Structure formats: structure tokens, C-alpha cells
KOLDRENTOR-281000 format. One record per residue (C-alpha): x, y, z. Coordinates in steps of 0.02 Angstrom, whole numbers, padded with zeros to 5 digits. Each point is the difference from the previous one (the first is absolute). Example, Ala and Ser with C-alpha at 12.3 -4.5 7.8 and 13.67 -1.06 7.14 Angstrom:
    east   north      up
   00615  -00225   00390
   00069   00172  -00033
This chain:
    east   north      up
   00000   00000   00000
   00069   00175  -00042
   00058   00108   00144
  -00105   00138   00076
   00098   00131  -00095
  -00085  -00059  -00160
  -00177   00019   00066
  -00107   00101  -00121
  -00164  -00014   00094
  -00039  -00034   00182
  -00178  -00023   00063
  -00038  -00025   00186
  -00173  -00029   00071
  -00093   00077  -00146
  -00188   00022   00026
  -00122   00080  -00121
  -00182   00027   00048
  -00144   00065  -00105
  -00128   00048   00131
  -00033  -00156   00104
   00077  -00115  -00133
   00182  -00052   00023
   00073  -00031  -00174
   00180  -00027   00059
   00030  -00074   00171
   00174   00014   00083
   00105  -00038  -00153
   00191   00000   00014
   00137  -00041  -00127
   00157   00068  -00083
   00057   00002  -00182
   00178   00009  -00064
   00086   00088  -00144
  -00019  -00098  -00162
  -00126  -00121   00076
  -00162  -00055  -00082
  -00124  -00010   00143
  -00168  -00076  -00042
  -00165   00034   00089
  -00106  -00154  -00023
  -00181  -00023   00049
  -00180   00005  -00059
  -00094   00157  -00049
  -00039   00097   00158
   00151  -00066   00096
   00072   00175   00024
   00141  -00007  -00129
  -00051   00154  -00099
  -00033   00101   00158
   00177  -00036   00064
   00076   00051  -00166
  -00100   00162  -00006
   00061   00044   00175
   00180  -00036  -00051
  -00024   00116  -00149
  -00065   00141   00109
  -00174  -00011  -00076
  -00080  -00048   00166
   00050   00047   00176
   00027  -00140   00127
  -00118  -00004   00149
   00139  -00072   00110
   00176  -00063  -00015
   00163   00053  -00082
   00031  -00002  -00188
   00171   00052  -00066
   00027  -00001  -00189
   00171   00048  -00071
   00039   00083   00166
  -00160   00105  -00002
  -00134  -00015   00135
  -00160  -00023  -00102
  -00112   00055   00143
   00091   00166   00017
   00051   00037  -00179
  -00105  -00095  -00129
   00049   00123  -00137
   00185  -00029   00033
  -00018  -00186  -00034
  -00061   00025  -00178
   00169   00064  -00062
   00075  -00171   00036
  -00133  -00118  -00066
  -00090  -00056  -00157
  -00178  -00063   00009
  -00102  -00102  -00122
  -00181  -00031   00047
  -00099  -00157  -00037
  -00114   00101  -00114
   00080   00065  -00158
   00017   00186   00030
   00082   00072  -00157
  -00093   00104  -00129
  -00070  -00108  -00141
  -00024   00147  -00118
   00184   00051   00009
   00141  -00077  -00101
   00126  -00111   00090
   00133   00137  -00006
  -00126   00132   00058
  -00044  -00101   00154
   00185  -00019   00041
   00031   00185  -00025
  -00148   00045   00111
   00058  -00114   00142
   00179   00062  -00015
  -00066   00174   00037
  -00111  -00065   00139
   00150  -00083   00084
   00106   00157  -00021
   00127  -00075  -00119
   00115   00138  -00062
  -00039   00050  -00180
   00183  -00020  -00047
  -00003  -00186   00037
  -00184  -00039  -00029
   00030  -00053  -00180
   00131  -00129   00051
  -00111  -00066   00140
  -00148  -00018  -00119
   00108  -00096  -00125
   00057  -00113   00143
  -00180  -00033   00050
  -00051  -00041  -00179
   00146  -00122  -00012
  -00043  -00077   00168
  -00180  -00026  -00053
   00051  -00069  -00170
  -00106   00133  -00086
   00126   00056  -00131
  -00094   00043  -00158
  -00161   00028   00096
   00040   00171   00073
  -00140   00082  -00099
  -00131  -00135   00027
  -00152   00053   00101
   00016  -00078   00173
  -00180  -00061  -00008
   00042  -00112  -00149
   00135  -00098   00095
  -00033  -00176   00065
  -00016  -00020   00188
   00176  -00066   00026
   00077   00143  -00099
  -00100   00127   00098
   00068  -00071   00162
   00178   00013  -00066
  -00031   00180  -00048
  -00070   00036   00173
   00156  -00077   00076
   00110   00108  -00111
  -00095   00156   00058
   00024  -00049   00183
   00189  -00014  -00027
   00031   00164  -00092
   00069   00087   00155
   00106  -00153   00047
  -00081  -00036   00169
   00089  -00098   00137
  -00159  -00097   00040
  -00134  -00061  -00119
  -00177  -00046   00054
  -00102  -00110  -00116
  -00179  -00029   00056
  -00063  -00158  -00086
   00090   00052  -00161
  -00043  -00155  -00103
  -00185  -00013   00041
  -00093  -00041  -00161
   00161  -00024  -00101
   00029  -00158  -00101
   00128  -00129   00066
   00136   00040  -00129
  -00010   00187   00036
   00005  -00037   00187
   00162  -00097  -00021
   00077   00139  -00104
  -00056   00129   00127
   00087  -00097   00138
   00160  -00001  -00103
  -00007   00190   00006
  -00028  -00003   00189
   00154  -00110   00025
   00099   00120  -00107
  -00050   00143   00116
   00050  -00102   00153
   00169  -00040  -00079
   00034   00187  -00011
  -00031   00022   00186
  -00182   00057  -00004
  -00107  -00069   00143
  -00160  -00068  -00075
  -00164  -00027   00093
  -00126  -00107  -00093
  -00175  -00039   00059
  -00085  -00147  -00083
  -00131  -00134   00024
   00083  -00113  -00130
   00084  -00137   00101
   00116  -00049  -00143
   00071   00177  -00007
   00054  -00015   00181
   00138  -00118  -00057
   00083   00146  -00091
   00023   00100   00162
   00151  -00003   00116
  -00111   00004   00154
  -00186   00000   00030
  -00120   00080   00124
  -00158  -00106   00009
  -00149   00106   00052
  -00177  -00046   00048
  -00136   00104   00084
   00119   00146   00023
   00135  -00099   00089
   00165  -00080  -00046
  -00022  -00189   00018
   00177  -00046  -00055
   00159   00074  -00074
   00152  -00077  -00083
   00075  -00067  -00161
  -00109  -00116  -00105
   00097  -00155   00059
  -00012   00056   00182
  -00188   00022  -00015
  -00027  -00169  -00081
   00083  -00078   00152
  -00139   00071   00109
  -00123  -00130  -00063
  -00049  -00112   00145
   00078  -00170   00019
  -00071  -00138  -00107
  -00002  -00039  -00185
  -00089   00097  -00136
  -00091  -00097  -00136
  -00075   00054  -00165
  -00166  -00087  -00030
  -00097   00000  -00163
  -00176  -00065   00031
  -00171  -00006  -00081
  -00112   00079   00060
   00118   00123   00084
  -00124   00077   00123
  -00054  -00167   00070
   00181  -00054   00019
   00039   00159   00096
  -00144  -00029   00122
   00054  -00180   00030
   00185   00037   00023
  -00029   00146   00120
  -00075  -00120   00126
   00111  -00152  -00028
   00120  -00075   00129
   00182   00043  -00034
  -00046   00154  -00103
   00052   00164   00081
  -00079   00111  -00131
  -00058   00002  -00181
  -00029   00147  -00117
  -00040   00030  -00183
   00145   00056  -00111
  -00057   00026  -00179
  -00080  -00161  -00061
   00085  -00105   00135
   00013  -00014   00189
   00148   00030   00114
  -00012  -00123   00144
   00114   00007   00152
   00014  -00169   00086
   00091  -00069   00150
   00082  -00145  -00094
   00019   00004  -00189
   00041  -00184  -00021
  -00160  -00056   00086
  -00109   00135  -00080
   00054  -00045  -00177
  -00078  -00172   00029
  -00149   00035   00112
  -00070   00162  -00072
  -00033  -00060  -00179
  -00086  -00157   00066
  -00104   00102   00122
  -00053   00124  -00135
  -00044  -00138  -00124
  -00107  -00084   00133
  -00103   00159   00014
  -00026   00025  -00185
   00144   00118  -00038
   00125  -00042  -00137
   00180   00035   00054
   00088   00037  -00166
   00170   00029   00081
   00078   00029   00170
   00183   00048   00021
   00117   00093   00120
   00047   00181  -00044
   00102   00142   00073
  -00094   00136   00095
  -00031   00159  -00099
  -00010   00177   00066
  -00188  -00011  -00024
  -00002  -00149   00119
   00097   00103   00127
  -00118   00147  -00016
  -00158  -00106   00013
   00067  -00083   00157
   00057   00161   00085
  -00157   00097  -00047
  -00105  -00142   00070
   00097   00003   00162
  -00023   00189   00013
  -00188  -00016  -00025
  -00009  -00137   00132
   00090   00111   00126
  -00095   00161  -00037
  -00167  -00081  -00040
  -00115   00028  -00145
   00028  -00002  -00188
   00123   00109  -00091
  -00066   00174  -00034
């Protein structure tokens, strides 16, 4: 882990309330220079609220938030000179050309006119939009729009970049290409915050903050988090009909838990060797066809489902 001298962001005991509703509840973490830190969780977990506070767009109700050495609670305007922000909703002007959007945001970020041209050319190169400088932004495909938005956020060369669900609604190939750009930023020493509800994207991050119901439920590297899965073996079960199989397995001896993952089930059992023999026979005896049953490695989604379930059990009630 990098030393404290490389800390870009430090958050201690952050709370954000909207009236009687607590959106962020005693959140603490640090981020380091050049690190890609992912915020992972379902919609409504508090990810976007945390990012908006870090950007100086919302004031914290309680706690300490230091971004690039600036106290966000005391000087939210001062933070904005050090950061770039890309919202989950495309926020550029569709009726402007690509180069016009870049020129507008260069002025908005206070980029000196003498170097603005070079910065705009850099952004066009970064986004891979050479030859499209005069295209109307509204005619670009979703993935290209997101690249352009990233280029705009980097015009003033920020130390810290905040990306709020940047690939929502983007096709898989464009998502992969977008992440290549993010890793390029990290390699140049930019600290990158990424909020997402795509579990596969979490694998691209250096460390993750798993959030649910406004709280941090776990933090660590992807391998560290996968090791948090409870003891026992994890099995992938393909059954027909799936819903009936789920109901049967959830109440079966030796089964700790079962959940739907796509068109299959993830089943955590006490002993894999026994379960591989007994579960198919038990399902068949109750009219369910077990197409396949095999051991698998735990995914980050498995980790999140387990930890979120434990949080709900402790606090009571369903997720908000």
C-alpha cells in the first residue's frame, strides 16, 4: 500500500442527510495518487452522493473530507481547481461540434488561451476523434460521446478524476475501450474514482469500496474481497425450472444459501464433494432437472450479495 504522503483523498466519518433521510452514513476511506478506486453498489447505495461531496457539489452534514489538500466542507470552490468530473448523464451540448464543446469547456475550466489549442488537440487524440472535430456531438454514438466527455474533463489536467457511472448504457466494446483510457490516466499519476453497478468493471479497479444503504460494507482489492466469502464451497447449478430449484435448494440440508445469477444458480454448500452427488438426486426426485452442477470461484457479485444480506440482517428490513 502506498505511504500516507501519496494520499490524494481522505474521508473520515462522512455523513450526508437530506432532511430526516441519511444518504451517507459514517463513511471513511482514503485514495492514493495514481490509484483507480471503484465505488461498487446498487442504485441508491450512496455512491453518487459521496462523489458529489468530494467534488464540492454537496456539503457534508458531518465528518472530514480532504481532497487534494483542500477541506471540502470549508472551501468547496477550492477543490474544483484540482479535479475533473464526469457525470453519469451525458452533459455536453449535442448541438455543438466536437471541437466547439472542447473549446467551451476549456474556457469553463480556465485553461489559458495560449495553451488551449494544444490541450484540445490532446483531448481529441485521447478520445480517438481525429477527423471528427467538426461532427455535431449529437450524432456521435454513445461510446464516442463518453470519450469526448472524458476528454473535456481532462482539459485542465486535474490531479483527481471523478467518473460517476461513466459507462452506463454503453455497449461492451466501448466500455472496454473506455477503461483502457482510464488506465492510461492512472498510469500518468491521476487518481481516478469510478462509481459503477457493473460487477465485471470492478475487476479493473485497484481497490474497491463496496457500498449498500449508505454505508461501506467492505473495502479492499478484488482478490481481498473475494476471500471474504464465507467458508464452504460455491457451486454453479443449471436447473429447469430455475425458480422451483431455487426454492428447493434454499431449504435443503447442507446448503448455506442459494441465489439466482443470470440463468443459473450460485449455491454455497458446506461440503462440495457430498453436494455434487446428493443435490442432483434430490432435485430430480422433486421434479427438477439438474442440467449441470460444478464448483466455481466466488465472484465479486457473490461477495456483495453475501455482505449486503448480512447488513440487512443486522439493521433489519429490506434495502431502501
